[in-house]
N, C-alpha and C positions, 0 to 999 in steps of 0.2 A: 822784694829786690832793694836791695840796697842801694844807698844814694850814690856811692859811687862808680856801681857799673849801669846805672842807667847814665850817668855822666861822662862816664868812656866809651858806652855801645855797645857793653857786651851784657850777657846775661838774658835777654827776652828769646832768643832761639829767632826772632823774626831781621830780618835784615836792617841794619838802621836805616833812618830817615835820610833823605836826599836834602841839604841846606841852602834855600835862598834866602840870602843878605841883603836887605837894602842898605849901606853902609854911608854915613854922610856925618858932617859937624851937627852940632844942635841947629833947631830951624832951620833948616836949609831941605825939607821936603819929605821926608823918611816918613811919619805918619801921614803925608797926602798921597805918597805912592803906594804905601800898602792899601789903604782907603779905593787908590782906584784898581788895585788887582783883586781887589773882594769884589769890585762890583763890575771888572772884565769878567770875573770866571763866573759871577753868576749872569752875566748876558752870552756867555757859552755854554749855558745848562747846569751848573753846578748847582747844586743842592747843601743849603745851610743847614745844619743840625743844633750847632748852639752860637751864639752870639751875644758879647756884651761888651758897650763900651765905657769910659769911663765916667759918663754922666748920666749912666742909670739904665740907659736903654739895653732891652735885654731881645728886641728886635730888629734885624737889618731896616733903615728908612729907606721908604719906597724911591727915595730918589738921594744922594749922592749931599748931605751936608755942605754949606760953605766953606770952600778955601777959607784958613785962617779960623774957622772955629770947629775944627776935626778933633775930636778927644780920639785918646789912643784905645785900641781896643783887641779885645781876642774872638776869632771864628773858628769854630771848625765847622768842614765840610766834604763832600763828596763830590767826584767831577771824574768821570770818565774813568769808574773804577780805581781810582786813586783816595786815599784819605789824608787832606791837606790839614792841616795847622796854619794861623798867622796872627801874630798879634804886632802891634806896631810902635810897643813901647820898648824902648829900648835907651832909654837914659842912664840908667845905673845898675851896675852888674847884680846889685842881690836879687833885682825885681825879674832882670832876664835870665837869671839861674834859676827862678824858680819857676817863672813860666815853661824855659827849656824843659826841667826836668818834669813839670804836669805833661808838656806836650809829650815827650819820649814813654810817657807811660800810656800812654795813649796810642801807638803803635802806630805813628803816622806814616805814610809814604813820603810826603814832604813837609817840611817846617818853611812857611815863607816869615821873616820877622827882621828886624830894625836894630842897627847898632851905630853906636855913635865910632868915628872913625878910630884909625889906631893911632899911635903915638900921642898919648891924652892920657893924663893920670888918671888912674881909674877909671882905664877904657874898659865899655861892655866887649870890644874887640879882643880884647886879650881871653874874655872865656872861651873863647872859639880855638884860640892858639893854645891854651892850657889845659882847659879842662875836657871838653866836647874834643876831643884827637883824632876820635874814631867817626865820626861821622863827615859824611862826604860831602864838600862844599861841589852844590850843582852848580853855583852863580853865585857871584858876587857883583852885587848890581849898585851903581853913583845913585843917587837919589833925582837924577834925573831921565834915569831910561826909561822910556816908556812900556805902560803896564803890560800894554800887549804881548812885547818881548819878554817880561816878566811870567806871563802867562804860559807862554810857547815853551818858555823853559821846562817848567811843568812836565810836558808831554815826552823828555827826551826820557829813550828808555834806560 
């Protein structure tokens, strides 16, 4: 499938995933929030199929690492019949675009990701406004939103 078809939400015949974005400025808790969502979903019975963090771990730690030392991560999981992809790296457009394209290629029901706030030069938020225009925003969250609320958003039909 051509990259532009993955980006604009056309070409694979499956409904496009719903997108949950945790949005904020740098060093405000996006990564921490998405780690909390991971553990919230696990506590509700989600099965983690793939995981890697940028410190080299390939399995979800039994307990959440201390806040302030959390590396960005990518995870793929199933929960209540939904295929979910999470990634916490949201700082640079090139990497977010690579992660989004990889996620879309796996045909998830939901993508939960981080994004630096809008109105900033070279903002990752601009990707969602210009490239991924056909993907439905299920929820745009500020970093301070409780992880249980974000998990609940994944139950919306």
